[in-house]
mmJSON file of the N, C-alpha and C atoms, coordinates in Angstrom:
{"data_MODEL":{"atom_site":{
"group_PDB":["ATOM","ATOM","ATOM","ATOM","ATOM","ATOM","ATOM","ATOM","ATOM","ATOM","ATOM","ATOM","ATOM","ATOM","ATOM","ATOM","ATOM","ATOM","ATOM","ATOM","ATOM","ATOM","ATOM","ATOM","ATOM","ATOM","ATOM","ATOM","ATOM","ATOM","ATOM","ATOM","ATOM","ATOM","ATOM","ATOM","ATOM","ATOM","ATOM","ATOM","ATOM","ATOM","ATOM","ATOM","ATOM","ATOM","ATOM","ATOM","ATOM","ATOM","ATOM","ATOM","ATOM","ATOM","ATOM","ATOM","ATOM","ATOM","ATOM","ATOM","ATOM","ATOM","ATOM","ATOM","ATOM","ATOM","ATOM","ATOM","ATOM","ATOM","ATOM","ATOM","ATOM","ATOM","ATOM","ATOM","ATOM","ATOM","ATOM","ATOM","ATOM","ATOM","ATOM","ATOM","ATOM","ATOM","ATOM","ATOM","ATOM","ATOM","ATOM","ATOM","ATOM","ATOM","ATOM","ATOM","ATOM","ATOM","ATOM","ATOM","ATOM","ATOM","ATOM","ATOM","ATOM","ATOM","ATOM","ATOM","ATOM","ATOM","ATOM","ATOM","ATOM","ATOM","ATOM","ATOM","ATOM","ATOM","ATOM","ATOM","ATOM","ATOM","ATOM","ATOM","ATOM","ATOM","ATOM","ATOM","ATOM","ATOM","ATOM","ATOM","ATOM","ATOM","ATOM","ATOM","ATOM","ATOM","ATOM","ATOM","ATOM","ATOM","ATOM","ATOM","ATOM","ATOM","ATOM","ATOM","ATOM","ATOM","ATOM","ATOM","ATOM","ATOM","ATOM","ATOM","ATOM","ATOM","ATOM","ATOM","ATOM","ATOM","ATOM","ATOM","ATOM","ATOM","ATOM","ATOM","ATOM","ATOM","ATOM","ATOM","ATOM","ATOM","ATOM","ATOM","ATOM","ATOM","ATOM","ATOM","ATOM","ATOM","ATOM","ATOM","ATOM","ATOM","ATOM","ATOM","ATOM","ATOM","ATOM","ATOM","ATOM","ATOM","ATOM","ATOM","ATOM","ATOM","ATOM","ATOM","ATOM","ATOM","ATOM","ATOM","ATOM","ATOM","ATOM","ATOM","ATOM","ATOM","ATOM","ATOM","ATOM","ATOM","ATOM","ATOM","ATOM","ATOM","ATOM","ATOM","ATOM","ATOM"],
"id":[1,2,3,4,5,6,7,8,9,10,11,12,13,14,15,16,17,18,19,20,21,22,23,24,25,26,27,28,29,30,31,32,33,34,35,36,37,38,39,40,41,42,43,44,45,46,47,48,49,50,51,52,53,54,55,56,57,58,59,60,61,62,63,64,65,66,67,68,69,70,71,72,73,74,75,76,77,78,79,80,81,82,83,84,85,86,87,88,89,90,91,92,93,94,95,96,97,98,99,100,101,102,103,104,105,106,107,108,109,110,111,112,113,114,115,116,117,118,119,120,121,122,123,124,125,126,127,128,129,130,131,132,133,134,135,136,137,138,139,140,141,142,143,144,145,146,147,148,149,150,151,152,153,154,155,156,157,158,159,160,161,162,163,164,165,166,167,168,169,170,171,172,173,174,175,176,177,178,179,180,181,182,183,184,185,186,187,188,189,190,191,192,193,194,195,196,197,198,199,200,201,202,203,204,205,206,207,208,209,210,211,212,213,214,215,216,217,218,219,220,221,222],
"type_symbol":["N","C","C","N","C","C","N","C","C","N","C","C","N","C","C","N","C","C","N","C","C","N","C","C","N","C","C","N","C","C","N","C","C","N","C","C","N","C","C","N","C","C","N","C","C","N","C","C","N","C","C","N","C","C","N","C","C","N","C","C","N","C","C","N","C","C","N","C","C","N","C","C","N","C","C","N","C","C","N","C","C","N","C","C","N","C","C","N","C","C","N","C","C","N","C","C","N","C","C","N","C","C","N","C","C","N","C","C","N","C","C","N","C","C","N","C","C","N","C","C","N","C","C","N","C","C","N","C","C","N","C","C","N","C","C","N","C","C","N","C","C","N","C","C","N","C","C","N","C","C","N","C","C","N","C","C","N","C","C","N","C","C","N","C","C","N","C","C","N","C","C","N","C","C","N","C","C","N","C","C","N","C","C","N","C","C","N","C","C","N","C","C","N","C","C","N","C","C","N","C","C","N","C","C","N","C","C","N","C","C","N","C","C","N","C","C","N","C","C","N","C","C"],
"label_atom_id":["N","CA","C","N","CA","C","N","CA","C","N","CA","C","N","CA","C","N","CA","C","N","CA","C","N","CA","C","N","CA","C","N","CA","C","N","CA","C","N","CA","C","N","CA","C","N","CA","C","N","CA","C","N","CA","C","N","CA","C","N","CA","C","N","CA","C","N","CA","C","N","CA","C","N","CA","C","N","CA","C","N","CA","C","N","CA","C","N","CA","C","N","CA","C","N","CA","C","N","CA","C","N","CA","C","N","CA","C","N","CA","C","N","CA","C","N","CA","C","N","CA","C","N","CA","C","N","CA","C","N","CA","C","N","CA","C","N","CA","C","N","CA","C","N","CA","C","N","CA","C","N","CA","C","N","CA","C","N","CA","C","N","CA","C","N","CA","C","N","CA","C","N","CA","C","N","CA","C","N","CA","C","N","CA","C","N","CA","C","N","CA","C","N","CA","C","N","CA","C","N","CA","C","N","CA","C","N","CA","C","N","CA","C","N","CA","C","N","CA","C","N","CA","C","N","CA","C","N","CA","C","N","CA","C","N","CA","C","N","CA","C","N","CA","C","N","CA","C","N","CA","C","N","CA","C","N","CA","C"],
"label_alt_id":[null,null,null,null,null,null,null,null,null,null,null,null,null,null,null,null,null,null,null,null,null,null,null,null,null,null,null,null,null,null,null,null,null,null,null,null,null,null,null,null,null,null,null,null,null,null,null,null,null,null,null,null,null,null,null,null,null,null,null,null,null,null,null,null,null,null,null,null,null,null,null,null,null,null,null,null,null,null,null,null,null,null,null,null,null,null,null,null,null,null,null,null,null,null,null,null,null,null,null,null,null,null,null,null,null,null,null,null,null,null,null,null,null,null,null,null,null,null,null,null,null,null,null,null,null,null,null,null,null,null,null,null,null,null,null,null,null,null,null,null,null,null,null,null,null,null,null,null,null,null,null,null,null,null,null,null,null,null,null,null,null,null,null,null,null,null,null,null,null,null,null,null,null,null,null,null,null,null,null,null,null,null,null,null,null,null,null,null,null,null,null,null,null,null,null,null,null,null,null,null,null,null,null,null,null,null,null,null,null,null,null,null,null,null,null,null,null,null,null,null,null,null],
"label_comp_id":["UNK","UNK","UNK","UNK","UNK","UNK","UNK","UNK","UNK","UNK","UNK","UNK","UNK","UNK","UNK","UNK","UNK","UNK","UNK","UNK","UNK","UNK","UNK","UNK","UNK","UNK","UNK","UNK","UNK","UNK","UNK","UNK","UNK","UNK","UNK","UNK","UNK","UNK","UNK","UNK","UNK","UNK","UNK","UNK","UNK","UNK","UNK","UNK","UNK","UNK","UNK","UNK","UNK","UNK","UNK","UNK","UNK","UNK","UNK","UNK","UNK","UNK","UNK","UNK","UNK","UNK","UNK","UNK","UNK","UNK","UNK","UNK","UNK","UNK","UNK","UNK","UNK","UNK","UNK","UNK","UNK","UNK","UNK","UNK","UNK","UNK","UNK","UNK","UNK","UNK","UNK","UNK","UNK","UNK","UNK","UNK","UNK","UNK","UNK","UNK","UNK","UNK","UNK","UNK","UNK","UNK","UNK","UNK","UNK","UNK","UNK","UNK","UNK","UNK","UNK","UNK","UNK","UNK","UNK","UNK","UNK","UNK","UNK","UNK","UNK","UNK","UNK","UNK","UNK","UNK","UNK","UNK","UNK","UNK","UNK","UNK","UNK","UNK","UNK","UNK","UNK","UNK","UNK","UNK","UNK","UNK","UNK","UNK","UNK","UNK","UNK","UNK","UNK","UNK","UNK","UNK","UNK","UNK","UNK","UNK","UNK","UNK","UNK","UNK","UNK","UNK","UNK","UNK","UNK","UNK","UNK","UNK","UNK","UNK","UNK","UNK","UNK","UNK","UNK","UNK","UNK","UNK","UNK","UNK","UNK","UNK","UNK","UNK","UNK","UNK","UNK","UNK","UNK","UNK","UNK","UNK","UNK","UNK","UNK","UNK","UNK","UNK","UNK","UNK","UNK","UNK","UNK","UNK","UNK","UNK","UNK","UNK","UNK","UNK","UNK","UNK","UNK","UNK","UNK","UNK","UNK","UNK"],
"label_asym_id":["A","A","A","A","A","A","A","A","A","A","A","A","A","A","A","A","A","A","A","A","A","A","A","A","A","A","A","A","A","A","A","A","A","A","A","A","A","A","A","A","A","A","A","A","A","A","A","A","A","A","A","A","A","A","A","A","A","A","A","A","A","A","A","A","A","A","A","A","A","A","A","A","A","A","A","A","A","A","A","A","A","A","A","A","A","A","A","A","A","A","A","A","A","A","A","A","A","A","A","A","A","A","A","A","A","A","A","A","A","A","A","A","A","A","A","A","A","A","A","A","A","A","A","A","A","A","A","A","A","A","A","A","A","A","A","A","A","A","A","A","A","A","A","A","A","A","A","A","A","A","A","A","A","A","A","A","A","A","A","A","A","A","A","A","A","A","A","A","A","A","A","A","A","A","A","A","A","A","A","A","A","A","A","A","A","A","A","A","A","A","A","A","A","A","A","A","A","A","A","A","A","A","A","A","A","A","A","A","A","A","A","A","A","A","A","A","A","A","A","A","A","A"],
"label_entity_id":["1","1","1","1","1","1","1","1","1","1","1","1","1","1","1","1","1","1","1","1","1","1","1","1","1","1","1","1","1","1","1","1","1","1","1","1","1","1","1","1","1","1","1","1","1","1","1","1","1","1","1","1","1","1","1","1","1","1","1","1","1","1","1","1","1","1","1","1","1","1","1","1","1","1","1","1","1","1","1","1","1","1","1","1","1","1","1","1","1","1","1","1","1","1","1","1","1","1","1","1","1","1","1","1","1","1","1","1","1","1","1","1","1","1","1","1","1","1","1","1","1","1","1","1","1","1","1","1","1","1","1","1","1","1","1","1","1","1","1","1","1","1","1","1","1","1","1","1","1","1","1","1","1","1","1","1","1","1","1","1","1","1","1","1","1","1","1","1","1","1","1","1","1","1","1","1","1","1","1","1","1","1","1","1","1","1","1","1","1","1","1","1","1","1","1","1","1","1","1","1","1","1","1","1","1","1","1","1","1","1","1","1","1","1","1","1","1","1","1","1","1","1"],
"label_seq_id":[1,1,1,2,2,2,3,3,3,4,4,4,5,5,5,6,6,6,7,7,7,8,8,8,9,9,9,10,10,10,11,11,11,12,12,12,13,13,13,14,14,14,15,15,15,16,16,16,17,17,17,18,18,18,19,19,19,20,20,20,21,21,21,22,22,22,23,23,23,24,24,24,25,25,25,26,26,26,27,27,27,28,28,28,29,29,29,30,30,30,31,31,31,32,32,32,33,33,33,34,34,34,35,35,35,36,36,36,37,37,37,38,38,38,39,39,39,40,40,40,41,41,41,42,42,42,43,43,43,44,44,44,45,45,45,46,46,46,47,47,47,48,48,48,49,49,49,50,50,50,51,51,51,52,52,52,53,53,53,54,54,54,55,55,55,56,56,56,57,57,57,58,58,58,59,59,59,60,60,60,61,61,61,62,62,62,63,63,63,64,64,64,65,65,65,66,66,66,67,67,67,68,68,68,69,69,69,70,70,70,71,71,71,72,72,72,73,73,73,74,74,74],
"pdbx_PDB_ins_code":[null,null,null,null,null,null,null,null,null,null,null,null,null,null,null,null,null,null,null,null,null,null,null,null,null,null,null,null,null,null,null,null,null,null,null,null,null,null,null,null,null,null,null,null,null,null,null,null,null,null,null,null,null,null,null,null,null,null,null,null,null,null,null,null,null,null,null,null,null,null,null,null,null,null,null,null,null,null,null,null,null,null,null,null,null,null,null,null,null,null,null,null,null,null,null,null,null,null,null,null,null,null,null,null,null,null,null,null,null,null,null,null,null,null,null,null,null,null,null,null,null,null,null,null,null,null,null,null,null,null,null,null,null,null,null,null,null,null,null,null,null,null,null,null,null,null,null,null,null,null,null,null,null,null,null,null,null,null,null,null,null,null,null,null,null,null,null,null,null,null,null,null,null,null,null,null,null,null,null,null,null,null,null,null,null,null,null,null,null,null,null,null,null,null,null,null,null,null,null,null,null,null,null,null,null,null,null,null,null,null,null,null,null,null,null,null,null,null,null,null,null,null],
"Cartn_x":[6.137,5.236,5.126,4.78,4.551,3.156,2.814,1.487,0.382,-0.707,-1.866,-3.094,-3.917,-5.141,-6.124,-6.359,-7.373,-8.076,-9.178,-9.889,-8.997,-8.306,-7.421,-6.288,-5.748,-4.63,-5.034,-6.301,-6.747,-6.565,-6.404,-6.193,-4.735,-3.828,-2.399,-2.025,-1.327,-0.891,-0.001,-0.236,0.549,0.464,-0.606,-0.71,-0.744,-1.435,-1.478,-0.086,0.722,2.098,2.898,2.646,3.325,2.957,1.67,1.224,1.881,1.914,2.524,4.007,4.688,6.11,6.296,5.463,5.54,5.366,4.379,4.146,5.353,6.024,7.165,8.42,8.621,9.889,9.819,8.645,8.582,8.769,9.405,9.626,8.339,7.214,5.974,5.204,5.68,5.103,3.623,3.237,1.882,1.919,0.883,0.811,0.237,0.553,0.032,-1.392,-2.245,-3.637,-3.879,-5.008,-5.349,-5.583,-5.992,-6.143,-4.79,-3.746,-2.4,-1.981,-2.225,-1.871,-2.692,-3.995,-4.862,-4.471,-4.127,-3.7,-2.415,-1.506,-0.266,-0.547,-1.448,-1.828,-2.492,-3.365,-4.029,-3.005,-2.017,-0.95,-0.2,0.169,0.933,0.136,-1.182,-2.047,-2.345,-1.93,-2.25,-1.117,-1.419,-0.408,0.701,0.435,1.446,2.668,2.51,3.63,4.187,3.931,4.335,5.832,6.646,8.089,8.625,7.759,8.187,7.989,9.042,8.918,9.992,9.674,10.642,11.069,10.221,10.553,9.693,10.25,9.485,9.148,7.877,7.441,6.992,7.729,7.393,6.387,5.186,4.158,4.089,5.057,5.182,5.588,5.528,5.86,7.298,8.154,9.549,9.833,8.822,8.986,10.093,10.276,11.279,12.703,12.902,14.239,14.408,13.337,13.376,13.364,13.587,13.61,12.709,12.161,11.357,11.827,12.08,12.429,11.466,11.515,10.577,10.706,11.907,12.111,11.373,11.258,10.574,9.077,8.542,7.115,6.747,7.725,7.449,7.387],
"Cartn_y":[-4.55,-5.334,-6.74,-7.625,-8.999,-9.156,-10.359,-10.595,-10.424,-9.79,-9.565,-10.115,-10.848,-11.416,-10.303,-10.128,-9.195,-9.859,-9.289,-9.814,-9.753,-8.649,-8.505,-9.527,-9.784,-10.72,-12.147,-12.467,-13.838,-14.225,-13.259,-13.541,-13.736,-13.599,-13.741,-15.22,-15.634,-17.021,-17.392,-18.551,-19.085,-18.224,-17.445,-16.564,-17.35,-18.482,-19.293,-19.79,-20.12,-20.536,-19.367,-18.162,-16.976,-16.759,-16.915,-16.756,-17.792,-19.034,-20.104,-19.83,-19.375,-19.047,-17.906,-16.9,-15.75,-16.192,-17.035,-17.536,-18.316,-19.016,-19.841,-19.024,-17.904,-17.18,-15.889,-15.34,-14.089,-14.351,-13.439,-13.614,-13.798,-13.209,-13.357,-14.618,-15.343,-16.623,-16.547,-15.428,-15.286,-14.2,-14.133,-13.073,-11.813,-10.7,-9.413,-9.27,-8.667,-8.467,-7.008,-6.767,-5.375,-4.604,-5.304,-4.655,-4.206,-5.009,-4.616,-3.321,-3.243,-2.041,-0.851,-1.062,0.005,0.488,-0.443,-0.062,0.756,0.402,1.169,2.568,2.662,3.976,4.823,4.208,4.938,5.443,4.608,5.029,6.23,6.157,7.243,8.542,8.432,9.62,10.154,9.435,9.827,10.641,11.228,11.97,11.061,9.769,8.827,8.764,9.146,9.098,10.488,11.442,12.833,12.99,12.132,12.242,11.502,10.913,10.145,10.986,11.121,11.806,11.287,11.289,10.892,9.439,8.584,7.171,6.314,5.209,4.188,3.124,2.894,1.901,0.656,-0.409,-1.665,-2.417,-2.556,-3.322,-4.672,-5.514,-6.77,-7.944,-7.781,-8.884,-9.354,-8.537,-8.913,-9.503,-9.537,-10.119,-9.424,-8.127,-7.379,-7.831,-8.559,-9.075,-10.514,-11.089,-12.444,-12.337,-13.427,-13.41,-14.499,-14.243,-15.241,-15.234,-16.406,-16.461,-17.384,-17.321,-18.08,-19.583,-20.061,-21.496,-22.017,-21.2,-21.639,-21.789,-21.183,-21.269,-22.547,-23.233,-24.43,-25.668],
"Cartn_z":[1.342,2.164,1.595,2.433,2.006,1.444,1.061,0.488,1.531,1.117,1.983,1.276,2.013,1.437,1.095,-0.188,-0.672,-1.846,-2.261,-3.419,-4.657,-4.839,-5.999,-5.968,-4.789,-4.67,-4.997,-4.836,-5.106,-6.571,-7.447,-8.86,-9.246,-8.3,-8.581,-8.584,-9.634,-9.753,-8.563,-7.998,-6.876,-5.612,-5.47,-4.307,-2.997,-2.992,-1.76,-1.377,-2.379,-2.097,-1.53,-2.055,-1.525,-0.056,0.26,1.646,2.55,2.096,2.891,3.12,2.08,2.207,3.206,3.088,3.99,5.44,5.689,7.048,7.565,6.679,7.086,7.377,6.68,6.808,7.609,7.832,8.583,10.074,10.765,12.201,13.014,12.582,13.358,12.975,11.972,11.531,11.158,10.571,10.032,8.971,8.184,7.186,7.815,7.223,7.667,7.15,7.953,7.564,7.198,6.554,6.252,7.554,8.6,9.908,10.459,10.253,10.68,9.994,8.709,7.945,8.439,8.629,9.118,10.503,11.389,12.738,12.708,11.825,11.696,11.168,10.2,9.666,10.747,11.538,12.624,13.639,13.956,14.866,14.305,13.022,12.415,12.325,12.303,12.273,13.672,14.689,16.061,16.683,17.829,18.578,19.1,19.192,19.679,18.766,17.516,16.571,16.28,17.159,16.921,16.657,17.2,17.019,15.805,15.024,13.855,12.601,11.813,10.521,9.577,8.303,7.29,7.363,7.855,7.987,7.072,6.648,5.944,6.978,7.176,8.157,7.398,7.552,6.89,7.753,7.263,7.97,7.263,7.572,6.832,7.707,9.01,9.906,9.802,9.237,9.043,7.672,6.8,5.464,4.676,4.895,4.133,4.432,5.518,5.8,5.323,4.788,4.234,2.713,2.042,0.584,0.025,-1.151,-1.859,-3.309,-3.816,-5.226,-5.957,-7.26,-8.088,-7.867,-7.603,-7.414,-6.187,-5.147,-3.938,-4.148,-5.198,-5.471,-6.209,-6.758,-7.562,-6.712],
"occupancy":[1.0,1.0,1.0,1.0,1.0,1.0,1.0,1.0,1.0,1.0,1.0,1.0,1.0,1.0,1.0,1.0,1.0,1.0,1.0,1.0,1.0,1.0,1.0,1.0,1.0,1.0,1.0,1.0,1.0,1.0,1.0,1.0,1.0,1.0,1.0,1.0,1.0,1.0,1.0,1.0,1.0,1.0,1.0,1.0,1.0,1.0,1.0,1.0,1.0,1.0,1.0,1.0,1.0,1.0,1.0,1.0,1.0,1.0,1.0,1.0,1.0,1.0,1.0,1.0,1.0,1.0,1.0,1.0,1.0,1.0,1.0,1.0,1.0,1.0,1.0,1.0,1.0,1.0,1.0,1.0,1.0,1.0,1.0,1.0,1.0,1.0,1.0,1.0,1.0,1.0,1.0,1.0,1.0,1.0,1.0,1.0,1.0,1.0,1.0,1.0,1.0,1.0,1.0,1.0,1.0,1.0,1.0,1.0,1.0,1.0,1.0,1.0,1.0,1.0,1.0,1.0,1.0,1.0,1.0,1.0,1.0,1.0,1.0,1.0,1.0,1.0,1.0,1.0,1.0,1.0,1.0,1.0,1.0,1.0,1.0,1.0,1.0,1.0,1.0,1.0,1.0,1.0,1.0,1.0,1.0,1.0,1.0,1.0,1.0,1.0,1.0,1.0,1.0,1.0,1.0,1.0,1.0,1.0,1.0,1.0,1.0,1.0,1.0,1.0,1.0,1.0,1.0,1.0,1.0,1.0,1.0,1.0,1.0,1.0,1.0,1.0,1.0,1.0,1.0,1.0,1.0,1.0,1.0,1.0,1.0,1.0,1.0,1.0,1.0,1.0,1.0,1.0,1.0,1.0,1.0,1.0,1.0,1.0,1.0,1.0,1.0,1.0,1.0,1.0,1.0,1.0,1.0,1.0,1.0,1.0,1.0,1.0,1.0,1.0,1.0,1.0,1.0,1.0,1.0,1.0,1.0,1.0],
"B_iso_or_equiv":[0.0,0.0,0.0,0.0,0.0,0.0,0.0,0.0,0.0,0.0,0.0,0.0,0.0,0.0,0.0,0.0,0.0,0.0,0.0,0.0,0.0,0.0,0.0,0.0,0.0,0.0,0.0,0.0,0.0,0.0,0.0,0.0,0.0,0.0,0.0,0.0,0.0,0.0,0.0,0.0,0.0,0.0,0.0,0.0,0.0,0.0,0.0,0.0,0.0,0.0,0.0,0.0,0.0,0.0,0.0,0.0,0.0,0.0,0.0,0.0,0.0,0.0,0.0,0.0,0.0,0.0,0.0,0.0,0.0,0.0,0.0,0.0,0.0,0.0,0.0,0.0,0.0,0.0,0.0,0.0,0.0,0.0,0.0,0.0,0.0,0.0,0.0,0.0,0.0,0.0,0.0,0.0,0.0,0.0,0.0,0.0,0.0,0.0,0.0,0.0,0.0,0.0,0.0,0.0,0.0,0.0,0.0,0.0,0.0,0.0,0.0,0.0,0.0,0.0,0.0,0.0,0.0,0.0,0.0,0.0,0.0,0.0,0.0,0.0,0.0,0.0,0.0,0.0,0.0,0.0,0.0,0.0,0.0,0.0,0.0,0.0,0.0,0.0,0.0,0.0,0.0,0.0,0.0,0.0,0.0,0.0,0.0,0.0,0.0,0.0,0.0,0.0,0.0,0.0,0.0,0.0,0.0,0.0,0.0,0.0,0.0,0.0,0.0,0.0,0.0,0.0,0.0,0.0,0.0,0.0,0.0,0.0,0.0,0.0,0.0,0.0,0.0,0.0,0.0,0.0,0.0,0.0,0.0,0.0,0.0,0.0,0.0,0.0,0.0,0.0,0.0,0.0,0.0,0.0,0.0,0.0,0.0,0.0,0.0,0.0,0.0,0.0,0.0,0.0,0.0,0.0,0.0,0.0,0.0,0.0,0.0,0.0,0.0,0.0,0.0,0.0,0.0,0.0,0.0,0.0,0.0,0.0],
"pdbx_formal_charge":[null,null,null,null,null,null,null,null,null,null,null,null,null,null,null,null,null,null,null,null,null,null,null,null,null,null,null,null,null,null,null,null,null,null,null,null,null,null,null,null,null,null,null,null,null,null,null,null,null,null,null,null,null,null,null,null,null,null,null,null,null,null,null,null,null,null,null,null,null,null,null,null,null,null,null,null,null,null,null,null,null,null,null,null,null,null,null,null,null,null,null,null,null,null,null,null,null,null,null,null,null,null,null,null,null,null,null,null,null,null,null,null,null,null,null,null,null,null,null,null,null,null,null,null,null,null,null,null,null,null,null,null,null,null,null,null,null,null,null,null,null,null,null,null,null,null,null,null,null,null,null,null,null,null,null,null,null,null,null,null,null,null,null,null,null,null,null,null,null,null,null,null,null,null,null,null,null,null,null,null,null,null,null,null,null,null,null,null,null,null,null,null,null,null,null,null,null,null,null,null,null,null,null,null,null,null,null,null,null,null,null,null,null,null,null,null,null,null,null,null,null,null],
"auth_seq_id":[1,1,1,2,2,2,3,3,3,4,4,4,5,5,5,6,6,6,7,7,7,8,8,8,9,9,9,10,10,10,11,11,11,12,12,12,13,13,13,14,14,14,15,15,15,16,16,16,17,17,17,18,18,18,19,19,19,20,20,20,21,21,21,22,22,22,23,23,23,24,24,24,25,25,25,26,26,26,27,27,27,28,28,28,29,29,29,30,30,30,31,31,31,32,32,32,33,33,33,34,34,34,35,35,35,36,36,36,37,37,37,38,38,38,39,39,39,40,40,40,41,41,41,42,42,42,43,43,43,44,44,44,45,45,45,46,46,46,47,47,47,48,48,48,49,49,49,50,50,50,51,51,51,52,52,52,53,53,53,54,54,54,55,55,55,56,56,56,57,57,57,58,58,58,59,59,59,60,60,60,61,61,61,62,62,62,63,63,63,64,64,64,65,65,65,66,66,66,67,67,67,68,68,68,69,69,69,70,70,70,71,71,71,72,72,72,73,73,73,74,74,74],
"auth_comp_id":["UNK","UNK","UNK","UNK","UNK","UNK","UNK","UNK","UNK","UNK","UNK","UNK","UNK","UNK","UNK","UNK","UNK","UNK","UNK","UNK","UNK","UNK","UNK","UNK","UNK","UNK","UNK","UNK","UNK","UNK","UNK","UNK","UNK","UNK","UNK","UNK","UNK","UNK","UNK","UNK","UNK","UNK","UNK","UNK","UNK","UNK","UNK","UNK","UNK","UNK","UNK","UNK","UNK","UNK","UNK","UNK","UNK","UNK","UNK","UNK","UNK","UNK","UNK","UNK","UNK","UNK","UNK","UNK","UNK","UNK","UNK","UNK","UNK","UNK","UNK","UNK","UNK","UNK","UNK","UNK","UNK","UNK","UNK","UNK","UNK","UNK","UNK","UNK","UNK","UNK","UNK","UNK","UNK","UNK","UNK","UNK","UNK","UNK","UNK","UNK","UNK","UNK","UNK","UNK","UNK","UNK","UNK","UNK","UNK","UNK","UNK","UNK","UNK","UNK","UNK","UNK","UNK","UNK","UNK","UNK","UNK","UNK","UNK","UNK","UNK","UNK","UNK","UNK","UNK","UNK","UNK","UNK","UNK","UNK","UNK","UNK","UNK","UNK","UNK","UNK","UNK","UNK","UNK","UNK","UNK","UNK","UNK","UNK","UNK","UNK","UNK","UNK","UNK","UNK","UNK","UNK","UNK","UNK","UNK","UNK","UNK","UNK","UNK","UNK","UNK","UNK","UNK","UNK","UNK","UNK","UNK","UNK","UNK","UNK","UNK","UNK","UNK","UNK","UNK","UNK","UNK","UNK","UNK","UNK","UNK","UNK","UNK","UNK","UNK","UNK","UNK","UNK","UNK","UNK","UNK","UNK","UNK","UNK","UNK","UNK","UNK","UNK","UNK","UNK","UNK","UNK","UNK","UNK","UNK","UNK","UNK","UNK","UNK","UNK","UNK","UNK","UNK","UNK","UNK","UNK","UNK","UNK"],
"auth_asym_id":["A","A","A","A","A","A","A","A","A","A","A","A","A","A","A","A","A","A","A","A","A","A","A","A","A","A","A","A","A","A","A","A","A","A","A","A","A","A","A","A","A","A","A","A","A","A","A","A","A","A","A","A","A","A","A","A","A","A","A","A","A","A","A","A","A","A","A","A","A","A","A","A","A","A","A","A","A","A","A","A","A","A","A","A","A","A","A","A","A","A","A","A","A","A","A","A","A","A","A","A","A","A","A","A","A","A","A","A","A","A","A","A","A","A","A","A","A","A","A","A","A","A","A","A","A","A","A","A","A","A","A","A","A","A","A","A","A","A","A","A","A","A","A","A","A","A","A","A","A","A","A","A","A","A","A","A","A","A","A","A","A","A","A","A","A","A","A","A","A","A","A","A","A","A","A","A","A","A","A","A","A","A","A","A","A","A","A","A","A","A","A","A","A","A","A","A","A","A","A","A","A","A","A","A","A","A","A","A","A","A","A","A","A","A","A","A","A","A","A","A","A","A"],
"auth_atom_id":["N","CA","C","N","CA","C","N","CA","C","N","CA","C","N","CA","C","N","CA","C","N","CA","C","N","CA","C","N","CA","C","N","CA","C","N","CA","C","N","CA","C","N","CA","C","N","CA","C","N","CA","C","N","CA","C","N","CA","C","N","CA","C","N","CA","C","N","CA","C","N","CA","C","N","CA","C","N","CA","C","N","CA","C","N","CA","C","N","CA","C","N","CA","C","N","CA","C","N","CA","C","N","CA","C","N","CA","C","N","CA","C","N","CA","C","N","CA","C","N","CA","C","N","CA","C","N","CA","C","N","CA","C","N","CA","C","N","CA","C","N","CA","C","N","CA","C","N","CA","C","N","CA","C","N","CA","C","N","CA","C","N","CA","C","N","CA","C","N","CA","C","N","CA","C","N","CA","C","N","CA","C","N","CA","C","N","CA","C","N","CA","C","N","CA","C","N","CA","C","N","CA","C","N","CA","C","N","CA","C","N","CA","C","N","CA","C","N","CA","C","N","CA","C","N","CA","C","N","CA","C","N","CA","C","N","CA","C","N","CA","C","N","CA","C","N","CA","C","N","CA","C","N","CA","C","N","CA","C"],
"pdbx_PDB_model_num":[1,1,1,1,1,1,1,1,1,1,1,1,1,1,1,1,1,1,1,1,1,1,1,1,1,1,1,1,1,1,1,1,1,1,1,1,1,1,1,1,1,1,1,1,1,1,1,1,1,1,1,1,1,1,1,1,1,1,1,1,1,1,1,1,1,1,1,1,1,1,1,1,1,1,1,1,1,1,1,1,1,1,1,1,1,1,1,1,1,1,1,1,1,1,1,1,1,1,1,1,1,1,1,1,1,1,1,1,1,1,1,1,1,1,1,1,1,1,1,1,1,1,1,1,1,1,1,1,1,1,1,1,1,1,1,1,1,1,1,1,1,1,1,1,1,1,1,1,1,1,1,1,1,1,1,1,1,1,1,1,1,1,1,1,1,1,1,1,1,1,1,1,1,1,1,1,1,1,1,1,1,1,1,1,1,1,1,1,1,1,1,1,1,1,1,1,1,1,1,1,1,1,1,1,1,1,1,1,1,1,1,1,1,1,1,1,1,1,1,1,1,1]
}}}
């Protein structure tokens, strides 16, 4: 998953730069929220996902197909 705004994350060095980078490179052009993660979990717990099993669901707005390196944070 990409960076998500949480209280714990606020203590990570250069976290705001990570968020900005994520917004710039993800296909949805925004960061994922805790609500996005919760909504995905609710879907997976519902009957609507009855046919899904053994899958990894990336709730990251496409961040997993983008890359971030240390140089981009400087």
